[in-house]
C-alpha positions in Angstrom: 6.0 74.2 103.6 5.2 70.2 104.9 1.2 71.3 104.3 2.3 71.7 100.6 4.0 68.5 100.3 2.1 66.4 102.5 -1.0 67.8 100.1 0.9 67.0 97.0 1.4 63.6 98.3 -2.2 62.9 98.8 -3.2 64.3 96.0 -0.6 61.6 93.7 -1.5 58.7 95.8 -5.6 59.9 94.8 -4.9 60.3 91.3 -2.9 57.0 91.4 -6.0 54.9 92.8 -8.5 56.9 90.8 -6.6 55.6 87.3 -6.4 51.9 88.9 -9.9 51.7 89.6 -10.6 53.1 86.1 -7.8 50.5 84.6 -9.7 47.9 86.3 -13.4 48.5 85.6 -12.7 49.1 81.8 -10.8 45.2 82.0 -14.0 44.0 83.4 -16.6 46.1 81.1 -14.3 45.1 77.7 -16.9 42.1 76.3 -16.5 38.4 75.8 -15.5 36.4 79.0 -12.1 36.2 80.2 -12.3 32.6 80.8 -13.6 31.8 77.8 -10.9 33.8 75.7 -8.3 32.1 78.3 -9.7 28.3 77.5 -10.9 28.9 73.5 -12.5 31.4 71.4 -15.5 29.5 71.6 -16.6 27.6 74.7 -18.2 24.4 73.0 -15.4 22.0 73.7 -14.5 23.2 77.2 -16.7 21.2 80.1 -18.7 23.2 82.9 -16.0 21.8 85.4 -12.9 23.3 83.8 -14.3 26.5 83.1 -15.1 26.6 86.9 -11.5 25.6 87.6 -10.0 28.2 85.8 -12.5 30.6 87.3 -11.4 30.1 90.8 -7.7 30.0 89.4 -7.9 33.7 88.3 -10.2 34.5 91.2 -12.9 35.8 88.8 -15.3 34.1 91.2 -14.8 36.5 94.1 -16.3 39.7 94.8 -15.1 42.8 92.5 -13.9 44.7 95.8 -11.4 41.6 96.8 -10.8 41.0 93.2 -9.9 44.6 92.8 -7.8 44.8 96.2 -6.1 41.4 94.6 -5.0 43.2 91.4 -3.6 46.3 92.8 -1.5 44.3 95.0 -0.1 42.3 92.5 -0.2 45.0 90.2 2.0 47.0 93.0 4.6 43.7 93.0 4.8 43.7 89.3 2.5 40.8 87.9 0.0 42.4 86.0 -1.9 38.7 84.8 -2.4 36.8 82.6 -1.5 37.5 78.9 -3.6 35.7 76.5 -0.9 35.9 73.2 
């Protein structure tokens, strides 16, 4: 009986991790630059320094693995990130 419960818990955790990884990858495969959408629809009026500051603040200049771990830890706490609306 304990083996079945343990197996189901492991399967549930694996499914949650795969689902979260899929969501994260789909967000990064979406067309467009998130910083460009955050600042304005066309980057013509944004200074390069401002773009770099926003990238740093959002953590988009970090490696993808680090971004995923930070995103997952925030999502577990209920912080789903920046809203563009």
